[in-house]
C-alpha positions as CSV (number, residue, x, y, z in Angstrom):
1,M,32.0,23.7,47.4
2,P,32.6,20.3,45.9
3,K,30.1,19.1,43.1
4,A,28.1,16.3,44.2
5,K,28.8,12.9,42.4
6,T,26.5,11.7,39.6
7,K,25.5,8.6,39.8
8,P,26.6,6.5,36.6
9,K,23.9,5.6,33.8
10,T,22.2,2.4,34.1
11,R,20.3,0.7,31.6
12,K,17.0,0.0,31.5
13,R,16.0,-3.8,32.4
14,L,14.4,-4.8,29.5
15,T,11.5,-7.9,29.2
16,P,13.0,-11.1,27.3
17,S,10.9,-10.2,24.1
18,D,11.5,-6.5,24.4
19,R,15.4,-7.3,24.6
20,E,15.2,-9.8,21.8
21,K,13.2,-7.3,19.6
22,E,16.2,-4.5,20.6
23,I,18.6,-6.9,19.4
24,I,17.2,-7.4,15.9
25,E,16.1,-3.7,15.5
26,E,19.8,-2.9,16.2
27,A,21.3,-6.1,13.8
28,V,19.3,-4.4,10.9
29,Q,21.0,-1.2,11.2
30,F,24.3,-2.5,11.9
31,F,24.5,-5.0,9.2
32,A,22.9,-2.6,6.9
33,E,26.1,-0.2,7.8
34,V,29.2,-2.4,7.9
35,G,27.9,-5.7,5.9
36,F,27.9,-9.4,7.4
37,E,31.4,-9.0,8.0
38,G,30.4,-7.1,11.3
39,K,31.8,-9.1,14.3
40,T,28.7,-9.8,16.9
41,R,31.2,-8.4,20.0
42,D,30.7,-4.7,18.1
43,L,27.1,-5.3,17.6
44,A,26.6,-6.1,21.6
45,K,28.8,-2.9,22.4
46,R,26.8,-0.9,20.3
47,I,23.3,-2.2,21.9
48,G,25.2,-1.8,25.4
49,I,25.1,-5.4,26.3
50,T,27.4,-8.2,26.7
51,Q,28.2,-10.4,24.0
52,P,27.2,-13.6,26.4
53,L,23.7,-11.9,26.7
54,L,23.6,-11.7,23.0
55,Y,24.3,-15.0,22.3
56,R,21.5,-16.0,25.0
57,Y,19.1,-15.1,22.2
58,F,20.9,-15.8,19.4
59,P,23.4,-18.7,19.8
60,N,25.5,-18.0,16.7
61,K,25.8,-15.3,14.2
62,E,24.1,-17.4,11.6
63,D,21.2,-17.6,13.6
64,L,20.9,-14.0,14.2
65,I,21.5,-13.4,10.4
66,E,18.6,-15.7,9.8
67,R,16.5,-13.5,11.7
68,V,17.6,-10.2,10.2
69,Y,16.2,-11.8,6.8
70,K,13.0,-12.7,8.4
71,E,12.6,-9.1,9.7
72,V,13.7,-7.4,6.3
73,F,13.0,-9.6,3.9
74,L,9.3,-11.3,4.9
75,N,8.0,-9.2,7.8
76,W,8.1,-6.0,5.8
77,I,6.0,-7.8,3.0
78,N,2.4,-6.4,2.7
79,P,-0.1,-9.6,2.1
80,E,-2.0,-7.9,0.4
81,W,0.2,-7.1,-2.6
82,S,-0.5,-10.7,-4.0
83,V,-4.5,-10.3,-3.3
84,K,-4.5,-7.1,-5.1
85,L,-2.3,-8.3,-8.2
86,K,-4.9,-10.6,-8.9
87,D,-7.9,-8.5,-8.3
88,R,-9.5,-8.8,-11.9
89,S,-12.2,-6.1,-10.9
90,V,-9.5,-3.9,-11.2
91,P,-7.9,-2.9,-14.6
92,L,-4.1,-4.5,-14.8
93,Q,-2.4,-1.4,-15.7
94,Q,-3.7,0.2,-12.4
95,R,-2.8,-3.2,-10.6
96,L,0.7,-3.1,-11.5
97,V,1.3,0.6,-10.7
98,E,-0.5,0.5,-7.4
99,F,1.6,-2.8,-6.8
100,Y,4.8,-0.8,-7.7
101,L,4.3,2.2,-5.5
102,S,3.3,0.1,-2.6
103,Y,6.3,-2.2,-3.2
104,A,8.8,1.0,-3.3
105,T,7.7,2.0,0.2
106,T,9.4,-1.2,1.4
107,V,12.2,-2.4,-1.1
108,H,13.5,1.5,-1.5
109,R,14.4,1.6,2.3
110,Y,18.5,2.2,3.1
111,E,18.4,-1.1,5.2
112,W,16.6,-3.1,2.7
113,I,18.6,-2.0,-0.3
114,R,22.1,-2.3,1.7
115,I,21.4,-5.9,3.3
116,Y,20.4,-7.2,-0.1
117,F,23.4,-6.2,-1.8
118,F,25.9,-7.4,1.1
119,S,24.3,-10.5,1.1
120,G,25.1,-11.0,-2.7
121,L,28.5,-9.7,-2.1
122,M,29.2,-12.2,0.7
123,G,27.7,-15.2,-0.7
124,K,24.9,-15.3,1.6
125,P,21.7,-17.3,0.2
126,L,19.4,-14.3,1.7
127,N,18.9,-12.5,-1.3
128,R,18.4,-15.3,-3.8
129,R,16.2,-16.8,-1.5
130,Y,14.1,-13.7,-1.8
131,I,14.6,-13.7,-5.6
132,R,12.6,-17.1,-5.7
133,L,9.9,-15.5,-3.1
134,A,9.3,-12.6,-5.4
135,E,9.3,-14.7,-8.5
136,D,6.7,-17.2,-7.3
137,E,4.7,-14.6,-5.3
138,F,4.6,-11.5,-7.7
139,L,6.1,-12.0,-11.0
140,K,4.6,-15.2,-12.0
141,P,1.2,-14.2,-11.1
142,M,2.3,-10.8,-13.3
143,C,2.9,-13.5,-16.0
144,E,-0.9,-15.1,-15.6
145,E,-2.3,-11.6,-15.5
146,I,-0.8,-10.5,-18.7
147,R,-1.8,-13.5,-20.3
148,L,-5.4,-13.1,-19.8
149,E,-5.3,-9.2,-20.7
150,C,-3.6,-10.2,-24.3
151,N,-6.1,-12.8,-24.7
152,L,-3.1,-15.6,-24.6
153,P,-3.1,-19.1,-23.5
154,D,-3.9,-20.0,-20.0
155,I,-0.6,-21.0,-17.9
156,K,-2.2,-24.3,-17.1
157,K,-2.3,-25.2,-20.7
158,L,1.2,-23.3,-21.8
159,P,3.3,-23.0,-18.9
160,I,5.1,-19.5,-18.7
161,T,8.1,-19.4,-21.1
162,P,11.5,-18.2,-19.4
163,L,11.5,-15.2,-21.9
164,E,8.0,-14.0,-20.3
165,L,9.3,-14.0,-17.0
166,E,12.5,-12.4,-18.2
167,R,10.6,-9.5,-19.4
168,F,9.0,-8.8,-15.9
169,W,12.4,-9.3,-14.3
170,V,13.7,-6.4,-16.5
171,M,11.0,-4.1,-15.6
172,H,11.2,-5.2,-12.2
173,G,14.8,-5.0,-12.0
174,G,14.9,-1.8,-13.5
175,L,12.4,0.0,-10.9
176,F,14.3,-1.5,-8.2
177,Y,17.8,0.2,-10.0
178,Y,16.2,3.7,-9.7
179,A,16.3,3.1,-6.0
180,V,20.0,1.9,-5.7
181,R,20.8,5.1,-8.1
182,K,18.7,7.3,-5.7
183,N,19.7,6.0,-2.7
184,I,22.9,4.2,-2.7
185,Y,24.7,6.0,-5.5
186,H,23.1,9.4,-4.6
187,A,22.8,9.7,-8.5
188,N,20.5,12.5,-10.1
189,V,17.3,10.8,-10.9
190,L,13.7,12.1,-11.9
191,N,11.8,12.7,-9.0
192,D,8.3,11.6,-10.5
193,Y,8.7,7.8,-9.3
194,E,4.8,7.5,-9.9
195,E,5.4,8.7,-13.8
196,I,8.5,6.5,-14.1
197,V,6.1,3.4,-12.6
198,S,3.3,4.2,-14.5
199,T,5.3,4.7,-18.1
200,S,7.1,1.4,-17.4
201,V,4.1,-0.9,-17.0
202,Q,2.4,0.8,-20.4
203,V,5.6,-0.4,-22.3
204,M,5.2,-3.4,-21.0
205,L,2.2,-4.2,-21.2
206,E,1.8,-2.3,-24.7
207,G,5.2,-4.4,-25.8
208,T,3.7,-7.5,-24.6
209,K,0.5,-7.2,-26.6
210,S,2.5,-6.6,-29.9
211,I,4.9,-9.3,-29.6
212,A,3.5,-12.0,-27.1
213,A,1.3,-13.9,-29.6
214,K,4.0,-14.3,-32.3
215,E,6.7,-15.4,-29.7
216,L,4.3,-18.0,-28.3
217,D,3.7,-19.1,-32.1
218,L,0.0,-18.7,-31.9
């Protein structure tokens, strides 16, 4: 007997909000894999929609990239991070360790790291915007808290120096590069990340206590 003909599969009709969510989620994965040179027609094909339909939600590629930035760099930020960094009822070392352990659950993701680097390589401003955000929301408050910890002048009396900020960037960047080595280069790394964070924070605090007063000419 001849085989019965099978009906071609049809895509489930989605609401506009669900379709937009689908496009954003796929765009994050797509740009993380191929970079921002990836073509929107290839993205549309991957999703299973037409390019004109994609442009109905995002009129141009730059609009789509802007939404990817919001999704990856802003929506994944935990609003409690800034609050807990300033909670002086908790010892500063504990606050910093807990921040970096929680921060890693977001920033050490495959999509986050790759989009961050693709942005820099392509000259897109996404990672530069995130750097400013990280500096204002996390690193400058850390500088303020370590001033208090070390009995140094309040930042209202003596503004944060470039060297103070760079010291935190060195620690911050070093912990991020651990994730790059592990997830991008697949290098052999010490798997005890909590110990790495704890040691790095301790070195930062003890080092600052020993040199900050002299550095600020106090």
